[in-house]
Structure formats: structure tokens, C-alpha cells
C-alpha positions in Angstrom: -164.7 -73.7 -231.3 -166.6 -76.1 -229.4 -167.8 -79.5 -230.4 -171.1 -79.9 -231.3 -170.8 -82.5 -233.9 -174.0 -83.8 -231.7 -176.0 -81.0 -233.1 -175.1 -81.5 -236.9 -178.3 -83.1 -238.8 -177.2 -86.1 -241.2 -177.3 -85.2 -244.6 -180.4 -84.1 -246.5 -182.9 -85.4 -243.6 -182.7 -81.5 -241.6 -185.7 -81.4 -239.8 -185.6 -78.5 -237.3 -189.9 -79.1 -236.8 -190.4 -79.2 -232.5 -191.0 -82.9 -231.6 -192.8 -84.3 -228.9 -189.8 -85.9 -226.6 -189.8 -89.0 -225.2 -187.9 -91.9 -222.6 -187.9 -93.1 -219.5 -189.4 -91.5 -216.7 -187.3 -90.1 -214.0 -188.0 -89.8 -210.5 -185.0 -87.9 -208.8 -185.6 -84.6 -208.0 -182.5 -83.3 -209.8 -181.8 -80.1 -211.3 -183.0 -78.9 -214.9 -180.3 -78.9 -217.5 -179.1 -75.7 -219.0 -176.5 -75.2 -221.3 -173.9 -72.6 -221.8 -173.0 -72.1 -225.5 -173.3 -68.8 -227.0 -175.6 -68.0 -229.9 -172.4 -66.9 -231.9 -170.8 -70.3 -231.6 -173.9 -72.1 -232.3 -173.2 -74.4 -236.1 -175.1 -72.5 -238.5 -176.4 -75.4 -239.9 -177.7 -76.9 -236.9 -180.7 -76.4 -235.9 -182.4 -73.4 -233.7 -182.9 -75.1 -230.2 -186.6 -75.0 -228.4 -186.7 -73.5 -224.7 -189.4 -74.4 -222.9 -192.7 -71.7 -223.2 -194.9 -74.9 -222.2 -193.4 -77.8 -220.2 -195.0 -80.6 -218.4 -194.1 -81.9 -215.1 -195.4 -84.9 -212.5 -194.0 -83.1 -209.4 -192.1 -80.2 -208.4 -189.6 -79.7 -205.5 -188.7 -76.0 -205.1 -186.2 -75.3 -202.7 -186.7 -71.6 -202.3 -188.8 -68.8 -203.8 -191.5 -70.2 -207.0 -193.0 -67.0 -208.4 -195.9 -66.4 -211.1 -196.4 -63.7 -212.7 -199.4 -65.9 -214.1 -202.5 -67.9 -213.4 -201.9 -71.2 -211.1 -204.4 -73.7 -211.8 -204.8 -77.0 -209.9 -207.1 -79.3 -208.1 -205.1 -79.5 -205.0 -202.3 -77.3 -203.8 -200.9 -78.5 -200.4 -199.0 -76.3 -198.7 -196.8 -76.5 -195.4 -196.3 -72.8 -194.8 -198.3 -70.7 -196.1 -199.5 -69.0 -199.2 -199.3 -64.9 -199.6 -201.4 -63.2 -202.1 -202.7 -60.2 -202.7 -206.3 -61.6 -203.0 -207.5 -65.1 -202.5 -210.6 -66.0 -204.4 -212.4 -69.2 -205.8 -213.3 -69.4 -210.1 -215.7 -72.3 -210.7 -218.6 -73.0 -212.8 -221.9 -71.2 -212.4 -224.1 -73.9 -210.0 -227.1 -72.7 -212.0 -226.4 -70.4 -215.5 -224.6 -72.0 -218.2 -222.2 -70.8 -219.6 -221.2 -68.2 -216.7 -218.4 -68.6 -213.7 -218.5 -68.0 -210.2 -216.1 -66.2 -208.2 -215.9 -65.2 -204.7 -213.2 -63.7 -202.7 -212.2 -64.6 -199.8 -213.0 -62.4 -196.4 -209.9 -61.1 -194.5 -209.2 -60.2 -191.0 -205.7 -59.8 -189.0 -205.0 -63.3 -187.4 -205.6 -66.9 -188.4 -209.1 -67.9 -187.4 -211.8 -70.8 -187.4 -215.5 -70.4 -187.3 -218.4 -73.2 -186.6 -222.1 -72.0 -187.1 -225.6 -73.3 -187.0 -229.0 -72.7 -185.2 -230.4 -73.6 -181.9 -233.9 -74.3 -181.6 -236.2 -75.3 -178.3 -232.5 -75.7 -176.9 -229.8 -73.3 -175.1 -226.7 -75.3 -175.9 -224.3 -75.0 -178.6 -221.5 -77.8 -179.0 -218.2 -77.0 -180.1 -216.2 -79.7 -182.3 -214.1 -81.9 -179.6 -211.0 -81.0 -181.7 -211.2 -76.7 -181.0 -209.1 -77.4 -178.0 -205.8 -78.8 -179.7 -206.4 -76.4 -182.3 -208.0 -73.4 -180.9 -207.2 -70.8 -177.9 -210.3 -71.0 -176.2 -210.1 -67.7 -174.3 -210.1 -65.9 -177.9 -214.1 -67.5 -178.8 -216.7 -64.9 -179.7 -220.0 -65.6 -180.3 -222.4 -63.6 -182.4 -226.2 -64.9 -181.6 -229.3 -63.4 -184.5 -232.7 -64.2 -182.9 -235.2 -65.6 -185.0 -239.1 -64.8 -185.1 -238.9 -62.5 -182.3 -237.2 -60.4 -179.6 -235.4 -62.8 -176.7 -233.0 -60.8 -175.3 -230.2 -63.2 -175.9 -227.0 -63.7 -173.4 -224.1 -65.9 -173.2 -224.3 -67.2 -169.5 -221.4 -69.0 -169.6 -218.3 -71.5 -171.4 -218.0 -74.9 -170.1 -215.7 -76.7 -171.9 -216.7 -77.6 -175.8 -220.2 -76.1 -174.9 -221.7 -72.2 -175.1 -225.0 -72.4 -172.9 -227.6 -69.4 -173.7 -230.1 -67.7 -171.8 -233.2 -66.0 -172.5 -233.5 -63.0 -170.9 -237.4 -62.7 -171.4 -237.5 -65.9 -170.7 -238.7 -67.4 -174.1 -237.7 -70.4 -176.1 -234.8 -69.8 -177.6 -234.8 -69.8 -181.5 -231.4 -68.2 -182.8 -228.7 -68.3 -185.8 -225.1 -68.4 -184.5 -221.3 -68.4 -185.5 -218.5 -68.6 -183.3 -215.0 -67.9 -183.9 -211.7 -68.4 -183.0 -208.2 -67.8 -183.4 -206.2 -70.9 -184.6 -202.9 -71.5 -181.5 -201.2 -74.1 -183.5 -199.6 -71.7 -186.4 -197.8 -68.0 -184.9 -199.8 -65.1 -184.6 -200.2 -62.9 -187.9 -197.7 -60.3 -188.0 -200.1 -57.5 -189.1 -197.6 -55.1 -190.4 -194.6 -56.0 -191.5 -191.7 -54.3 -193.6 -191.5 -53.5 -197.3 
């Protein structure tokens, strides 16, 4: 039989309550220890070992897969690859109703895309962010315009670098909301249908 002297309690001082751990914090990414003693080999007079139903750790390095059956919570998630889930949403304290929470779901589509939105009043130009040529495929740009106040027969006259020039077919002053969307080029195209 294995030597379990380390588990044997001192005479008349057996204490099997769950205790806090102690020691010096290790900063190394090392493997989590798992013993290989069988329950049948465990000494009858030793305390039953605890396993981690709850654990606390400062940093976790996952080399392969991480599977969660419950809820993953946190303030910051930094993923250098991709995060896959059935749905994506946010859950925050309700901004105007005490004791309530606000849930919103993410709008999804068959591409990795970004957008900018705003309004034009009196002018005829939409200015895109200076980093867009490095982030998006400029040939993938689409533009949605919503007229404000009256029909203006709005037209996208041209896209010239970081500017989108609008035109009113009625010759009136332009007042509109806009949303400009483009596909990211810094990541591979999304493969929409994949094998199970």
C-alpha cells in the first residue's frame, strides 16, 4: 500500500473542515497537480480530500480548448483569435429603472464588418475614419441614407478616398442620416457554412 503518512492527522487533532489555502504566489504557468491515489487506497483515518468546486486564479493560460457549461463573467476579454457562441449579448444594470437589468442581442451577418454612422446637414460630404483603408476593403463599402424633413432624391455621387460625396436630385440642401458599412480585410473572410 502507498505511504500516506502525509495524510495521517496528529493524535486527537483531526480537523476535516474546509480551510483557506496559503503560501507564496507563483507567477509560473505550470500544470495543475492531480493526484493518482484511489479512493479505496485512501487511509480511513485521514480527512477526505477536497476538490475544487470553486477556485480563484489571477491568470489562466489555455493551450487548447476551453469549454464552459455555465456563465463566463468578467470585465475584459482579450481574444487574439475568435470567440464562438450561439448568441452574443450584453447584460448591464438598467440605466433608468432601478432593480432591473438591460439585455441586448448582437446583430449578426455573414461577414466581419464595421460601420460608421452620423448625419449631414447643409453639406454634401461624409468623412470616413483615416484608418479605414488599412482596416476595410474600400470596394466593399455600402451606404444607407435617410432623408430628414423632406424628400431630397439623395444620390451617392462618388466615393473619393476617405470622402463620400452626396448629391440631391432635387437641388435642395441636404439633410440626412447615414450609415456606412464595410468588410474588414485584416481577418480572413468568414466561412459561413462549415461541417458540423
